[in-house]
N, C-alpha and C positions, 0 to 999 in steps of 0.2 A: 476486430482490430480496424484502428481509423487510418485513412490515410491522407496525404497531403496531394491534391489535384491542383495544377498551375492554372492561374487564372488565363484569362484571354490575354493574347500579346498587347503588350503595352504600346500597340498603335495609336491609341486615344492619345497620348502623351503628347501635350502642347497643343493638340486641337482645339479651335476655338468653339466647340460646342463644352468640350472639358472644362475648358475655364470658365465659362459661362455657369456652368452647372456647380464648380467648385464654389465662383464668387455666392451664387445663390445659397449653398450649403453652409458657407461659413456665415453668411449674414442671418439666417436661420439659427444656428448654432448661438450666435452672439443674443441674439434676441430671447431667445429660452432661457439662455443662462443668465442674463442680464436682470431679466423681471425678478426672478427669485431672491437672487441676491441683494438686489434693490429690496424688494419687501422684508427681505429678515435682517438686513442691517437698519432698519427705519421704524421698527416693530417695536411697540411699546410692552409694559409688563403685560398686559391682557390683550396686546395684539391690535389691529386695526378697530376690532370689532368689537361688542359687547353681547350678553345674552342677559334677559332678562328672562324670569319663571314666573308665571302665574298660573293658581288653581284658584278657579271659580265654581263656585257650591251653590245650589238653594239652599234657602235660609225660610225659619218661618214668617209667616204673611206677608209673603212676596220679598222678603228681603233676600237679597243675594251678599255672600259672604267671598271675597278675596285674599288669599294670601299670597302677597309680591315679594318675590327675592331680586333685587338690584344688589350689581356690585358694587362693593361698597366705596371705592376710590372714585368710580364714575360717578355715583349718585353723590358724593359731597361737594366735588366738582363743579357738576352740572349746575346741581341745586344752587349752592353758592351764588356761582356766577348769575344764574338766571335770576334768582332772587334777590340780589345785590347784597348778599351777605358774605360779605370776604372771611369774615371771622370764622365761618364754616368751612370753608376752605382751608384756614390756616388751621384750625382744628382737628378738621379730620385728618390732613396731613401729617400732622405732629401725632396724632395717635397709629396712624397705620402701622400695622404689624408690632403693636406695642400689647397686644391682647384687650387695650381698653379701647377700643373703635367706636363702641356704643355710645361713651359718653361725649363724642362730638355731637350724636344724633338727640340724645336726650337733652343738650343743651341748647339745640338748634330746631326743634318739631315742626314748629310754625314755617320754616323756610324747605324744610322737606318733604311736610304735607302738602303746602301749597305748591309744589314742584311736580309732585305726583299727582294730584286731584287737575291740573292743567292738561296732564298727558296722558291719564288711562282714565277711561270711562266705560260704565256701564248703563246701556238704556233699553227700557221695555216700551215695546209699541211705539218705538220713535222717541220716546221722552227719556231725557237725562235723568239716572237717579241719585238724589242725593248721596252725597261721599260722607261717612265719620271714621276716624281711626279708632280701632279697638285696642286698648292697651297700648304700652310704649314699645318702641323700636327693640330688635334684638338684632344680632349679629354671630353670625356662624360660618364656618369655614366649608366650602363647597370646592373640592377638587384643589384642595391648597389654595384658594381665593378667598379673602372674607366678603361675604353676602351680608347685605343687610334686609332683615325681613320686618315687613309691614302688614298687620292684617287692616282689614277697611271693611267696612258695612257699607251696603248700597242699599237706600231704602226705596224701593220701585213701586210700592203702593200696591195696589192690588195685583191677583195675579194675572202675570202677563201671556200673550200667546206667543212672544217669541222674545228673547234678548239678543243684545247685538253688545259685543267686544271690542272696544277700540284702543289701541296705544299708538301714542307716539312719542313715546320715552327715548332719551337719548337721541335724538335725530342727528344728522349728518350736518346740518347747518350751525348746531352749536359748537362745531370744531372738536369736539374731545374724543369723539371716537367716529366709527363709520361702517354703517351696516348694519345697525343693530337689531336682534332677534328679540322679541317677545312671545316666547314658548307658550301655549295658552293650553289648558285641560278643563273641562267645564264638565259639568252635571247639572243641567239646567234644561227645563220645561221636556222633564223626561227624555232628554237626549243626552248620550257623552259622545264627547268627541275631543279633538285635539288639532292647533291650527298654529302656524308659526306668522306671527304677524311682523312686516316691515314696511318699509317705504312704498314699494308698490302694492303690497295687500295690508293697509293698516287696522282690519277689522275682519270680524268674523261674526256670522249671526248663527243663532241656533237652529234656524229654519233654512240653512243653506243645502242646498241639494247634494244629492251624493255624487253626482258628476262633476258638479263644481269643485267640490272638498276633494275629489280625487285627482282633479285636472291640478289643484293648487298642488299637491304632495309632488306629482309628477314635473311640474316646476321647480319645486324646492331640490328636487334630486338632481335635475340638471345644473342650476345655481350652484349648488354643494360642490359636484365635481369641478365647475369651471371657476370658480372662485378659490378652491385649495389648490394653491402652487404646489404643495408636497404631493398631493394626487396627481395632479398633471404630471409632475416629474417622474413620478413613479411608471404613468402609462408611456412617458416618452422612453423610459431605460428599456420598457419591452419593448417599443416598435423597433429600436436600433438594433436591440439584442436578437431579432428575430430573420431567420433567413427566408421564410416562408409565409404568405398570409394568413394561411393556417395556424401557422406558430403562434403570431400574434394574436388572432384571435381565440386560440386557443387558452392563452395566458391570460386575456381579458376575462373572458367567461371564467376560468377558475378563478380568478382574483373575485368577479362580481360574485359567483358562487359563494365562497368565503366568506367574503364581507356580509352577505345577504345573512349568513348563518349568525353571527355574531351582534350584528346589527338587532335582528331582531331580538335576541335573549337578553339584551343589554336594554333593547328600549321595553321590553317588559316587566324588568327589574331582576331577571334571574340570576344575570350575571351583572356583576358591577367590578369595573377595574378603574384604579385612579389614573387622570390623565397624566399624571406625573410617571408613571410606566407608558401610558399608550404612546403618547407625543414623541418622545426619543426614539421608540422602537419604530415607529412608522418613519423618523427621518433616518434611521440607521438601515432599514428596509430599501430605502432609495439609495443608497449608497452601495448596499451589497448587490442588489438587482443591476444596477449600473457598472459594477465592480464584475459581475458573473462574465460580462460581454467583455470586459478586457483580459480578463483569465482564460476566454474561449480562444483570444487570438495571440496567445503565448506562444505556441507553435510556430507564428509565423517567424519572428525572429529577425525582421526584415526584410523578406522575400515577399513575392508577390503570390500568398497563396493563402488559399481559405483551407480549414480543415473540414474536409465532406465525411461525416460519420458514415458507417453502415449501420442502416435503420433496421427495425425490427417490426413488430407489430403495430399496424396502424401507422407506419411511416415516420417512427419516432424511435431514437435510441435513447441509450440509459441515460446521457446528458439533457435530453429533451424532457425525461420523464423527472430528472432530479430538480430539473427548474421548475417545472409544473407544480410539484413537491414545495419549492421555496416559495413560492408567488402564492400558493393556497394558503401556506402557514400565515405569511404577512399580510394577505387579504382577511385572515380571522383578526389580525390587530386593526388594520384599518378598518374595519367593521365596527370596534369598539369607538372608534376617533369620528365616523360618521354618526352613531349615535349619542356621542358625546356633544357635536355640534348641533345636534336637531333637540336634542336635552328633553326627550320625551322618556318618561318612565310612569308606565301605567298598567294596569291590570288587562289580563286577555279580553280581546273583543273581536268578532269579524270586523268591526269596522276600522280597529286598530291594526290589524292584518294585514286588508287590503288597502289603509293608508302606506305602510312600509313594504309594500311589494310594489306599489306604483312608484314608491320614491326610489325604489332600485331600479325600477324601469328606468326612470330618468337619469338615473347615474350611467346605464347599460348605453342608452342612444346617444349620451353626450360622448362616453368612449370609442363607439362605433364610429361616430362621424370624426373624430379626431383619427382616428387609425385610418379612414377614407380618405381624409386629408393628406395625410403626412406618409403612408406607407406606400402607394403608387409613385411620386415622385421620387421615393429613396430607391424603389426597383429598376426605375430609368435609370437614376444616377448610377447605380452597380453594373448597368449593364453596359451603358455609354462611359463610363471614366471608374472603372471599378478601384482602382489603386484610390483616387478621390474619395469614392464612395467609402472605402475602409477608413481611409483618415481622418473622413468628415464623421464617421458614426463613433470612431475613437475619442476625438476632439468631446464629443456629445457624453459618451460616456463617462468620461472623465471628468469633464465640468459637472454633470449631475451628480456623479458621486462625490466631488469636493463639496458641492453644495449641501447634499445628505450630511456628510460627517460635520461639515458647519452646524448644521442644525443640530444635530445631533449631542455635539459637545454645548451649544448654545443652552438646549432643553435640560439638559442633566444640569449644569449650573443655574439653571432656573433665571436664564437672564433672555431677553427677548419674547 
């Protein structure tokens, strides 16, 4: 049975240190909650970013064939604007969602190809390969979003010692989207690999060293967590709901183990779940994990008490194990979200396995860094001003839960 243990006497009430801590805590709360709300409120149908998918394989006589998948609405607006073809923008917008999107691409093939040619290149031994389009563009649905597919042949001449793939498609400077990633899988020069190209790393070489390749995936893992507000809020909910350091580290580790499993399965193409299901579930998980902390405070009912459980083996009670189970379950779903963001769908290889493991290490390093920054001040606040800490935690949890529910409704409705 659990018992109620009185908090330290309210001698800190009104004390200057407590007030300072309260002000700092509320400022942090406001900053944490303002960012995701602003991000959610201003996101477009495809969010702030776009993903391009490129499959690059060796062909006969030194040729290289690329299959490009580009988000349809971003392509017609970017190409129409960059190539001074306003009719492409108008036709593409009119055809969007009608099932006849391909008509706009077929009506303006030169503008589309010119845009892609200027921003996606394959080079052999430092010399650019001549590009031609194979057949006509097609349109298909990718996770419920129209994508245009272009097949390109790169004439590289004689057999090359190494190839470089470079993409600057949909750059930030165009003002259409931000943070575009081009997910490349290649089978060239007797090597197979994958890379995520962006403004920081716009190109990949088949001669890239293993160490450089793994460091790139470590960076990608760190960036995906830092730029993913939903995952940041999930971690914040875990932190405010943890009594001890080992509670939050254990929960974060459980989360990492879970998302590593589904991330690997999804990246290998063994499991595929539509983002229409994954993204709302991720949002719901944020709300429920934050709500769990509020539910645990129910016994207080306005009194200055924390619930102190009777712990069992490993210093954990039934509620702790339940919380870990919930976190692990939602971690499985978050892994599908990470896999969808990275966009890798490839056959088994040791290179791919090591890349994905390093990607997860990058995620875990950022998680532990955030815990190291946020949890110690929270513990100090709980010791110096327990009432303030309690209210600050409740405000954070309530705000995170509200944002999670807002995102859940928004994503189920298909808005934003």
